[in-house]
mmCIF entry with sequence, helices, sheets and N, C-alpha, C, O atoms, coordinates in Angstrom:
data_MODEL
# 
_entry.id   MODEL 
# 
_entity.id                         1 
_entity.type                       polymer 
_entity.pdbx_number_of_molecules   1 
# 
_entity_poly.entity_id                      1 
_entity_poly.type                           'polypeptide(L)' 
_entity_poly.nstd_linkage                   no 
_entity_poly.nstd_monomer                   no 
_entity_poly.pdbx_seq_one_letter_code       
;(UNK)(UNK)(UNK)(UNK)(UNK)(UNK)(UNK)(UNK)(UNK)(UNK)(UNK)(UNK)(UNK)(UNK)(UNK)(UNK)
(UNK)(UNK)(UNK)(UNK)(UNK)(UNK)(UNK)(UNK)(UNK)(UNK)(UNK)(UNK)(UNK)(UNK)(UNK)(UNK)
(UNK)(UNK)(UNK)(UNK)(UNK)(UNK)(UNK)(UNK)(UNK)(UNK)(UNK)(UNK)
;
_entity_poly.pdbx_seq_one_letter_code_can   XXXXXXXXXXXXXXXXXXXXXXXXXXXXXXXXXXXXXXXXXXXX 
_entity_poly.pdbx_strand_id                 A 
# 
loop_
_entity_poly_seq.entity_id 
_entity_poly_seq.num 
_entity_poly_seq.mon_id 
_entity_poly_seq.hetero 
1 1  UNK n 
1 2  UNK n 
1 3  UNK n 
1 4  UNK n 
1 5  UNK n 
1 6  UNK n 
1 7  UNK n 
1 8  UNK n 
1 9  UNK n 
1 10 UNK n 
1 11 UNK n 
1 12 UNK n 
1 13 UNK n 
1 14 UNK n 
1 15 UNK n 
1 16 UNK n 
1 17 UNK n 
1 18 UNK n 
1 19 UNK n 
1 20 UNK n 
1 21 UNK n 
1 22 UNK n 
1 23 UNK n 
1 24 UNK n 
1 25 UNK n 
1 26 UNK n 
1 27 UNK n 
1 28 UNK n 
1 29 UNK n 
1 30 UNK n 
1 31 UNK n 
1 32 UNK n 
1 33 UNK n 
1 34 UNK n 
1 35 UNK n 
1 36 UNK n 
1 37 UNK n 
1 38 UNK n 
1 39 UNK n 
1 40 UNK n 
1 41 UNK n 
1 42 UNK n 
1 43 UNK n 
1 44 UNK n 
# 
_struct_asym.id          A 
_struct_asym.entity_id   1 
# 
_struct_conf.conf_type_id            HELX_P 
_struct_conf.id                      HELX_P1 
_struct_conf.pdbx_PDB_helix_id       AA1 
_struct_conf.beg_label_comp_id       UNK 
_struct_conf.beg_label_asym_id       A 
_struct_conf.beg_label_seq_id        2 
_struct_conf.pdbx_beg_PDB_ins_code   ? 
_struct_conf.end_label_comp_id       UNK 
_struct_conf.end_label_asym_id       A 
_struct_conf.end_label_seq_id        42 
_struct_conf.pdbx_end_PDB_ins_code   ? 
_struct_conf.beg_auth_comp_id        UNK 
_struct_conf.beg_auth_asym_id        A 
_struct_conf.beg_auth_seq_id         2 
_struct_conf.end_auth_comp_id        UNK 
_struct_conf.end_auth_asym_id        A 
_struct_conf.end_auth_seq_id         42 
_struct_conf.pdbx_PDB_helix_class    1 
_struct_conf.details                 ? 
_struct_conf.pdbx_PDB_helix_length   41 
# 
_struct_conf_type.id          HELX_P 
_struct_conf_type.criteria    ? 
_struct_conf_type.reference   ? 
# 
loop_
_atom_site.group_PDB 
_atom_site.id 
_atom_site.type_symbol 
_atom_site.label_atom_id 
_atom_site.label_alt_id 
_atom_site.label_comp_id 
_atom_site.label_asym_id 
_atom_site.label_entity_id 
_atom_site.label_seq_id 
_atom_site.pdbx_PDB_ins_code 
_atom_site.Cartn_x 
_atom_site.Cartn_y 
_atom_site.Cartn_z 
_atom_site.occupancy 
_atom_site.B_iso_or_equiv 
_atom_site.pdbx_formal_charge 
_atom_site.auth_seq_id 
_atom_site.auth_comp_id 
_atom_site.auth_asym_id 
_atom_site.auth_atom_id 
_atom_site.pdbx_PDB_model_num 
ATOM 1   N N  . UNK A 1 1  ? 114.186 94.440 39.605  1.00 0.00 ? 1  UNK A N  1 
ATOM 2   C CA . UNK A 1 1  ? 113.502 93.453 40.412  1.00 0.00 ? 1  UNK A CA 1 
ATOM 3   C C  . UNK A 1 1  ? 114.241 93.217 41.731  1.00 0.00 ? 1  UNK A C  1 
ATOM 4   O O  . UNK A 1 1  ? 113.619 93.105 42.788  1.00 0.00 ? 1  UNK A O  1 
ATOM 5   N N  . UNK A 1 2  ? 115.554 93.144 41.660  1.00 0.00 ? 2  UNK A N  1 
ATOM 6   C CA . UNK A 1 2  ? 116.360 92.918 42.856  1.00 0.00 ? 2  UNK A CA 1 
ATOM 7   C C  . UNK A 1 2  ? 116.194 94.069 43.839  1.00 0.00 ? 2  UNK A C  1 
ATOM 8   O O  . UNK A 1 2  ? 116.097 93.839 45.044  1.00 0.00 ? 2  UNK A O  1 
ATOM 9   N N  . UNK A 1 3  ? 116.161 95.288 43.352  1.00 0.00 ? 3  UNK A N  1 
ATOM 10  C CA . UNK A 1 3  ? 115.993 96.460 44.205  1.00 0.00 ? 3  UNK A CA 1 
ATOM 11  C C  . UNK A 1 3  ? 114.633 96.424 44.904  1.00 0.00 ? 3  UNK A C  1 
ATOM 12  O O  . UNK A 1 3  ? 114.530 96.751 46.086  1.00 0.00 ? 3  UNK A O  1 
ATOM 13  N N  . UNK A 1 4  ? 113.607 96.031 44.178  1.00 0.00 ? 4  UNK A N  1 
ATOM 14  C CA . UNK A 1 4  ? 112.273 95.959 44.784  1.00 0.00 ? 4  UNK A CA 1 
ATOM 15  C C  . UNK A 1 4  ? 112.238 94.916 45.899  1.00 0.00 ? 4  UNK A C  1 
ATOM 16  O O  . UNK A 1 4  ? 111.597 95.137 46.926  1.00 0.00 ? 4  UNK A O  1 
ATOM 17  N N  . UNK A 1 5  ? 112.910 93.796 45.716  1.00 0.00 ? 5  UNK A N  1 
ATOM 18  C CA . UNK A 1 5  ? 112.967 92.760 46.750  1.00 0.00 ? 5  UNK A CA 1 
ATOM 19  C C  . UNK A 1 5  ? 113.699 93.273 47.987  1.00 0.00 ? 5  UNK A C  1 
ATOM 20  O O  . UNK A 1 5  ? 113.267 93.018 49.111  1.00 0.00 ? 5  UNK A O  1 
ATOM 21  N N  . UNK A 1 6  ? 114.793 93.988 47.789  1.00 0.00 ? 6  UNK A N  1 
ATOM 22  C CA . UNK A 1 6  ? 115.541 94.536 48.917  1.00 0.00 ? 6  UNK A CA 1 
ATOM 23  C C  . UNK A 1 6  ? 114.711 95.564 49.695  1.00 0.00 ? 6  UNK A C  1 
ATOM 24  O O  . UNK A 1 6  ? 114.752 95.601 50.925  1.00 0.00 ? 6  UNK A O  1 
ATOM 25  N N  . UNK A 1 7  ? 113.973 96.378 48.982  1.00 0.00 ? 7  UNK A N  1 
ATOM 26  C CA . UNK A 1 7  ? 113.111 97.365 49.638  1.00 0.00 ? 7  UNK A CA 1 
ATOM 27  C C  . UNK A 1 7  ? 112.016 96.663 50.426  1.00 0.00 ? 7  UNK A C  1 
ATOM 28  O O  . UNK A 1 7  ? 111.713 97.062 51.550  1.00 0.00 ? 7  UNK A O  1 
ATOM 29  N N  . UNK A 1 8  ? 111.429 95.639 49.863  1.00 0.00 ? 8  UNK A N  1 
ATOM 30  C CA . UNK A 1 8  ? 110.387 94.879 50.550  1.00 0.00 ? 8  UNK A CA 1 
ATOM 31  C C  . UNK A 1 8  ? 110.933 94.231 51.818  1.00 0.00 ? 8  UNK A C  1 
ATOM 32  O O  . UNK A 1 8  ? 110.276 94.265 52.859  1.00 0.00 ? 8  UNK A O  1 
ATOM 33  N N  . UNK A 1 9  ? 112.105 93.651 51.747  1.00 0.00 ? 9  UNK A N  1 
ATOM 34  C CA . UNK A 1 9  ? 112.733 93.031 52.921  1.00 0.00 ? 9  UNK A CA 1 
ATOM 35  C C  . UNK A 1 9  ? 113.014 94.083 53.983  1.00 0.00 ? 9  UNK A C  1 
ATOM 36  O O  . UNK A 1 9  ? 112.792 93.831 55.167  1.00 0.00 ? 9  UNK A O  1 
ATOM 37  N N  . UNK A 1 10 ? 113.493 95.242 53.592  1.00 0.00 ? 10 UNK A N  1 
ATOM 38  C CA . UNK A 1 10 ? 113.791 96.307 54.549  1.00 0.00 ? 10 UNK A CA 1 
ATOM 39  C C  . UNK A 1 10 ? 112.522 96.761 55.268  1.00 0.00 ? 10 UNK A C  1 
ATOM 40  O O  . UNK A 1 10 ? 112.541 96.947 56.484  1.00 0.00 ? 10 UNK A O  1 
ATOM 41  N N  . UNK A 1 11 ? 111.436 96.940 54.548  1.00 0.00 ? 11 UNK A N  1 
ATOM 42  C CA . UNK A 1 11 ? 110.172 97.340 55.172  1.00 0.00 ? 11 UNK A CA 1 
ATOM 43  C C  . UNK A 1 11 ? 109.653 96.262 56.114  1.00 0.00 ? 11 UNK A C  1 
ATOM 44  O O  . UNK A 1 11 ? 109.136 96.569 57.188  1.00 0.00 ? 11 UNK A O  1 
ATOM 45  N N  . UNK A 1 12 ? 109.788 95.018 55.719  1.00 0.00 ? 12 UNK A N  1 
ATOM 46  C CA . UNK A 1 12 ? 109.311 93.908 56.550  1.00 0.00 ? 12 UNK A CA 1 
ATOM 47  C C  . UNK A 1 12 ? 110.092 93.849 57.858  1.00 0.00 ? 12 UNK A C  1 
ATOM 48  O O  . UNK A 1 12 ? 109.503 93.697 58.928  1.00 0.00 ? 12 UNK A O  1 
ATOM 49  N N  . UNK A 1 13 ? 111.392 93.966 57.779  1.00 0.00 ? 13 UNK A N  1 
ATOM 50  C CA . UNK A 1 13 ? 112.214 93.908 58.989  1.00 0.00 ? 13 UNK A CA 1 
ATOM 51  C C  . UNK A 1 13 ? 111.949 95.099 59.913  1.00 0.00 ? 13 UNK A C  1 
ATOM 52  O O  . UNK A 1 13 ? 111.900 94.932 61.131  1.00 0.00 ? 13 UNK A O  1 
ATOM 53  N N  . UNK A 1 14 ? 111.782 96.274 59.360  1.00 0.00 ? 14 UNK A N  1 
ATOM 54  C CA . UNK A 1 14 ? 111.526 97.440 60.200  1.00 0.00 ? 14 UNK A CA 1 
ATOM 55  C C  . UNK A 1 14 ? 110.156 97.343 60.855  1.00 0.00 ? 14 UNK A C  1 
ATOM 56  O O  . UNK A 1 14 ? 109.987 97.789 61.990  1.00 0.00 ? 14 UNK A O  1 
ATOM 57  N N  . UNK A 1 15 ? 109.183 96.774 60.172  1.00 0.00 ? 15 UNK A N  1 
ATOM 58  C CA . UNK A 1 15 ? 107.851 96.599 60.755  1.00 0.00 ? 15 UNK A CA 1 
ATOM 59  C C  . UNK A 1 15 ? 107.898 95.605 61.906  1.00 0.00 ? 15 UNK A C  1 
ATOM 60  O O  . UNK A 1 15 ? 107.227 95.805 62.918  1.00 0.00 ? 15 UNK A O  1 
ATOM 61  N N  . UNK A 1 16 ? 108.671 94.546 61.770  1.00 0.00 ? 16 UNK A N  1 
ATOM 62  C CA . UNK A 1 16 ? 108.780 93.548 62.835  1.00 0.00 ? 16 UNK A CA 1 
ATOM 63  C C  . UNK A 1 16 ? 109.380 94.171 64.086  1.00 0.00 ? 16 UNK A C  1 
ATOM 64  O O  . UNK A 1 16 ? 108.907 93.905 65.191  1.00 0.00 ? 16 UNK A O  1 
ATOM 65  N N  . UNK A 1 17 ? 110.403 94.985 63.937  1.00 0.00 ? 17 UNK A N  1 
ATOM 66  C CA . UNK A 1 17 ? 111.025 95.620 65.094  1.00 0.00 ? 17 UNK A CA 1 
ATOM 67  C C  . UNK A 1 17 ? 110.062 96.594 65.756  1.00 0.00 ? 17 UNK A C  1 
ATOM 68  O O  . UNK A 1 17 ? 110.056 96.710 66.982  1.00 0.00 ? 17 UNK A O  1 
ATOM 69  N N  . UNK A 1 18 ? 109.259 97.286 64.987  1.00 0.00 ? 18 UNK A N  1 
ATOM 70  C CA . UNK A 1 18 ? 108.309 98.236 65.537  1.00 0.00 ? 18 UNK A CA 1 
ATOM 71  C C  . UNK A 1 18 ? 107.237 97.514 66.345  1.00 0.00 ? 18 UNK A C  1 
ATOM 72  O O  . UNK A 1 18 ? 106.887 97.952 67.442  1.00 0.00 ? 18 UNK A O  1 
ATOM 73  N N  . UNK A 1 19 ? 106.724 96.434 65.823  1.00 0.00 ? 19 UNK A N  1 
ATOM 74  C CA . UNK A 1 19 ? 105.700 95.659 66.523  1.00 0.00 ? 19 UNK A CA 1 
ATOM 75  C C  . UNK A 1 19 ? 106.284 95.037 67.787  1.00 0.00 ? 19 UNK A C  1 
ATOM 76  O O  . UNK A 1 19 ? 105.622 95.002 68.824  1.00 0.00 ? 19 UNK A O  1 
ATOM 77  N N  . UNK A 1 20 ? 107.505 94.553 67.707  1.00 0.00 ? 20 UNK A N  1 
ATOM 78  C CA . UNK A 1 20 ? 108.152 93.957 68.874  1.00 0.00 ? 20 UNK A CA 1 
ATOM 79  C C  . UNK A 1 20 ? 108.356 95.015 69.952  1.00 0.00 ? 20 UNK A C  1 
ATOM 80  O O  . UNK A 1 20 ? 108.135 94.736 71.130  1.00 0.00 ? 20 UNK A O  1 
ATOM 81  N N  . UNK A 1 21 ? 108.767 96.206 69.581  1.00 0.00 ? 21 UNK A N  1 
ATOM 82  C CA . UNK A 1 21 ? 108.951 97.285 70.545  1.00 0.00 ? 21 UNK A CA 1 
ATOM 83  C C  . UNK A 1 21 ? 107.642 97.682 71.203  1.00 0.00 ? 21 UNK A C  1 
ATOM 84  O O  . UNK A 1 21 ? 107.599 97.935 72.407  1.00 0.00 ? 21 UNK A O  1 
ATOM 85  N N  . UNK A 1 22 ? 106.582 97.736 70.422  1.00 0.00 ? 22 UNK A N  1 
ATOM 86  C CA . UNK A 1 22 ? 105.270 98.071 70.982  1.00 0.00 ? 22 UNK A CA 1 
ATOM 87  C C  . UNK A 1 22 ? 104.818 96.982 71.946  1.00 0.00 ? 22 UNK A C  1 
ATOM 88  O O  . UNK A 1 22 ? 104.248 97.279 72.995  1.00 0.00 ? 22 UNK A O  1 
ATOM 89  N N  . UNK A 1 23 ? 105.066 95.740 71.603  1.00 0.00 ? 23 UNK A N  1 
ATOM 90  C CA . UNK A 1 23 ? 104.704 94.637 72.486  1.00 0.00 ? 23 UNK A CA 1 
ATOM 91  C C  . UNK A 1 23 ? 105.441 94.706 73.804  1.00 0.00 ? 23 UNK A C  1 
ATOM 92  O O  . UNK A 1 23 ? 104.861 94.421 74.852  1.00 0.00 ? 23 UNK A O  1 
ATOM 93  N N  . UNK A 1 24 ? 106.688 95.074 73.775  1.00 0.00 ? 24 UNK A N  1 
ATOM 94  C CA . UNK A 1 24 ? 107.473 95.208 75.003  1.00 0.00 ? 24 UNK A CA 1 
ATOM 95  C C  . UNK A 1 24 ? 106.946 96.355 75.854  1.00 0.00 ? 24 UNK A C  1 
ATOM 96  O O  . UNK A 1 24 ? 106.873 96.230 77.077  1.00 0.00 ? 24 UNK A O  1 
ATOM 97  N N  . UNK A 1 25 ? 106.580 97.466 75.231  1.00 0.00 ? 25 UNK A N  1 
ATOM 98  C CA . UNK A 1 25 ? 106.024 98.601 75.968  1.00 0.00 ? 25 UNK A CA 1 
ATOM 99  C C  . UNK A 1 25 ? 104.717 98.222 76.650  1.00 0.00 ? 25 UNK A C  1 
ATOM 100 O O  . UNK A 1 25 ? 104.494 98.571 77.809  1.00 0.00 ? 25 UNK A O  1 
ATOM 101 N N  . UNK A 1 26 ? 103.863 97.516 75.941  1.00 0.00 ? 26 UNK A N  1 
ATOM 102 C CA . UNK A 1 26 ? 102.574 97.096 76.506  1.00 0.00 ? 26 UNK A CA 1 
ATOM 103 C C  . UNK A 1 26 ? 102.803 96.118 77.653  1.00 0.00 ? 26 UNK A C  1 
ATOM 104 O O  . UNK A 1 26 ? 102.121 96.185 78.676  1.00 0.00 ? 26 UNK A O  1 
ATOM 105 N N  . UNK A 1 27 ? 103.755 95.219 77.482  1.00 0.00 ? 27 UNK A N  1 
ATOM 106 C CA . UNK A 1 27 ? 104.072 94.256 78.538  1.00 0.00 ? 27 UNK A CA 1 
ATOM 107 C C  . UNK A 1 27 ? 104.586 94.965 79.789  1.00 0.00 ? 27 UNK A C  1 
ATOM 108 O O  . UNK A 1 27 ? 104.192 94.622 80.903  1.00 0.00 ? 27 UNK A O  1 
ATOM 109 N N  . UNK A 1 28 ? 105.461 95.946 79.609  1.00 0.00 ? 28 UNK A N  1 
ATOM 110 C CA . UNK A 1 28 ? 105.990 96.705 80.745  1.00 0.00 ? 28 UNK A CA 1 
ATOM 111 C C  . UNK A 1 28 ? 104.878 97.466 81.458  1.00 0.00 ? 28 UNK A C  1 
ATOM 112 O O  . UNK A 1 28 ? 104.862 97.533 82.687  1.00 0.00 ? 28 UNK A O  1 
ATOM 113 N N  . UNK A 1 29 ? 103.960 98.033 80.704  1.00 0.00 ? 29 UNK A N  1 
ATOM 114 C CA . UNK A 1 29 ? 102.835 98.746 81.313  1.00 0.00 ? 29 UNK A CA 1 
ATOM 115 C C  . UNK A 1 29 ? 101.960 97.774 82.104  1.00 0.00 ? 29 UNK A C  1 
ATOM 116 O O  . UNK A 1 29 ? 101.504 98.110 83.197  1.00 0.00 ? 29 UNK A O  1 
ATOM 117 N N  . UNK A 1 30 ? 101.722 96.586 81.574  1.00 0.00 ? 30 UNK A N  1 
ATOM 118 C CA . UNK A 1 30 ? 100.938 95.575 82.277  1.00 0.00 ? 30 UNK A CA 1 
ATOM 119 C C  . UNK A 1 30 ? 101.613 95.137 83.561  1.00 0.00 ? 30 UNK A C  1 
ATOM 120 O O  . UNK A 1 30 ? 100.947 94.933 84.576  1.00 0.00 ? 30 UNK A O  1 
ATOM 121 N N  . UNK A 1 31 ? 102.926 94.992 83.526  1.00 0.00 ? 31 UNK A N  1 
ATOM 122 C CA . UNK A 1 31 ? 103.671 94.624 84.735  1.00 0.00 ? 31 UNK A CA 1 
ATOM 123 C C  . UNK A 1 31 ? 103.541 95.706 85.800  1.00 0.00 ? 31 UNK A C  1 
ATOM 124 O O  . UNK A 1 31 ? 103.375 95.399 86.981  1.00 0.00 ? 31 UNK A O  1 
ATOM 125 N N  . UNK A 1 32 ? 103.617 96.966 85.392  1.00 0.00 ? 32 UNK A N  1 
ATOM 126 C CA . UNK A 1 32 ? 103.499 98.072 86.340  1.00 0.00 ? 32 UNK A CA 1 
ATOM 127 C C  . UNK A 1 32 ? 102.109 98.104 86.969  1.00 0.00 ? 32 UNK A C  1 
ATOM 128 O O  . UNK A 1 32 ? 101.974 98.317 88.174  1.00 0.00 ? 32 UNK A O  1 
ATOM 129 N N  . UNK A 1 33 ? 101.091 97.895 86.164  1.00 0.00 ? 33 UNK A N  1 
ATOM 130 C CA . UNK A 1 33 ? 99.708  97.886 86.676  1.00 0.00 ? 33 UNK A CA 1 
ATOM 131 C C  . UNK A 1 33 ? 99.515  96.723 87.646  1.00 0.00 ? 33 UNK A C  1 
ATOM 132 O O  . UNK A 1 33 ? 98.886  96.879 88.692  1.00 0.00 ? 33 UNK A O  1 
ATOM 133 N N  . UNK A 1 34 ? 100.054 95.562 87.298  1.00 0.00 ? 34 UNK A N  1 
ATOM 134 C CA . UNK A 1 34 ? 99.935  94.399 88.187  1.00 0.00 ? 34 UNK A CA 1 
ATOM 135 C C  . UNK A 1 34 ? 100.626 94.652 89.520  1.00 0.00 ? 34 UNK A C  1 
ATOM 136 O O  . UNK A 1 34 ? 100.098 94.301 90.576  1.00 0.00 ? 34 UNK A O  1 
ATOM 137 N N  . UNK A 1 35 ? 101.790 95.254 89.472  1.00 0.00 ? 35 UNK A N  1 
ATOM 138 C CA . UNK A 1 35 ? 102.522 95.562 90.701  1.00 0.00 ? 35 UNK A CA 1 
ATOM 139 C C  . UNK A 1 35 ? 101.753 96.524 91.588  1.00 0.00 ? 35 UNK A C  1 
ATOM 140 O O  . UNK A 1 35 ? 101.674 96.320 92.799  1.00 0.00 ? 35 UNK A O  1 
ATOM 141 N N  . UNK A 1 36 ? 101.191 97.560 91.007  1.00 0.00 ? 36 UNK A N  1 
ATOM 142 C CA . UNK A 1 36 ? 100.400 98.523 91.774  1.00 0.00 ? 36 UNK A CA 1 
ATOM 143 C C  . UNK A 1 36 ? 99.152  97.865 92.357  1.00 0.00 ? 36 UNK A C  1 
ATOM 144 O O  . UNK A 1 36 ? 98.764  98.153 93.489  1.00 0.00 ? 36 UNK A O  1 
ATOM 145 N N  . UNK A 1 37 ? 98.535  96.994 91.590  1.00 0.00 ? 37 UNK A N  1 
ATOM 146 C CA . UNK A 1 37 ? 97.343  96.295 92.052  1.00 0.00 ? 37 UNK A CA 1 
ATOM 147 C C  . UNK A 1 37 ? 97.663  95.417 93.261  1.00 0.00 ? 37 UNK A C  1 
ATOM 148 O O  . UNK A 1 37 ? 96.911  95.399 94.235  1.00 0.00 ? 37 UNK A O  1 
ATOM 149 N N  . UNK A 1 38 ? 98.770  94.697 93.199  1.00 0.00 ? 38 UNK A N  1 
ATOM 150 C CA . UNK A 1 38 ? 99.178  93.857 94.333  1.00 0.00 ? 38 UNK A CA 1 
ATOM 151 C C  . UNK A 1 38 ? 99.456  94.707 95.573  1.00 0.00 ? 38 UNK A C  1 
ATOM 152 O O  . UNK A 1 38 ? 99.116  94.324 96.692  1.00 0.00 ? 38 UNK A O  1 
ATOM 153 N N  . UNK A 1 39 ? 100.074 95.853 95.356  1.00 0.00 ? 39 UNK A N  1 
ATOM 154 C CA . UNK A 1 39 ? 100.397 96.744 96.474  1.00 0.00 ? 39 UNK A CA 1 
ATOM 155 C C  . UNK A 1 39 ? 99.115  97.254 97.145  1.00 0.00 ? 39 UNK A C  1 
ATOM 156 O O  . UNK A 1 39 ? 99.028  97.281 98.373  1.00 0.00 ? 39 UNK A O  1 
ATOM 157 N N  . UNK A 1 40 ? 98.136  97.654 96.356  1.00 0.00 ? 40 UNK A N  1 
ATOM 158 C CA . UNK A 1 40 ? 96.874  98.147 96.906  1.00 0.00 ? 40 UNK A CA 1 
ATOM 159 C C  . UNK A 1 40 ? 96.127  97.035 97.623  1.00 0.00 ? 40 UNK A C  1 
ATOM 160 O O  . UNK A 1 40 ? 95.559  97.264 98.690  1.00 0.00 ? 40 UNK A O  1 
ATOM 161 N N  . UNK A 1 41 ? 96.118  95.831 97.052  1.00 0.00 ? 41 UNK A N  1 
ATOM 162 C CA . UNK A 1 41 ? 95.421  94.713 97.667  1.00 0.00 ? 41 UNK A CA 1 
ATOM 163 C C  . UNK A 1 41 ? 96.071  94.308 98.995  1.00 0.00 ? 41 UNK A C  1 
ATOM 164 O O  . UNK A 1 41 ? 95.376  93.864 99.909  1.00 0.00 ? 41 UNK A O  1 
ATOM 165 N N  . UNK A 1 42 ? 97.363  94.452 99.107  1.00 0.00 ? 42 UNK A N  1 
ATOM 166 C CA . UNK A 1 42 ? 98.050  94.056 100.332 1.00 0.00 ? 42 UNK A CA 1 
ATOM 167 C C  . UNK A 1 42 ? 97.768  95.048 101.463 1.00 0.00 ? 42 UNK A C  1 
ATOM 168 O O  . UNK A 1 42 ? 98.004  94.726 102.628 1.00 0.00 ? 42 UNK A O  1 
ATOM 169 N N  . UNK A 1 43 ? 97.280  96.223 101.152 1.00 0.00 ? 43 UNK A N  1 
ATOM 170 C CA . UNK A 1 43 ? 96.969  97.231 102.174 1.00 0.00 ? 43 UNK A CA 1 
ATOM 171 C C  . UNK A 1 43 ? 95.655  96.912 102.882 1.00 0.00 ? 43 UNK A C  1 
ATOM 172 O O  . UNK A 1 43 ? 95.395  97.450 103.959 1.00 0.00 ? 43 UNK A O  1 
ATOM 173 N N  . UNK A 1 44 ? 94.829  96.055 102.305 1.00 0.00 ? 44 UNK A N  1 
ATOM 174 C CA . UNK A 1 44 ? 93.529  95.757 102.909 1.00 0.00 ? 44 UNK A CA 1 
ATOM 175 C C  . UNK A 1 44 ? 93.540  94.473 103.644 1.00 0.00 ? 44 UNK A C  1 
ATOM 176 O O  . UNK A 1 44 ? 92.522  94.078 104.212 1.00 0.00 ? 44 UNK A O  1 
# 
């Protein structure tokens, strides 16, 4: 039973880090798109 709990905790923690990393990647992509959009708008 103890081993199963440890495995469950390990999977939960690794999933949280994966989701957090994906969120950071999406946020960085959004920042890049916003920056490019501002640059294009300032040209007009």
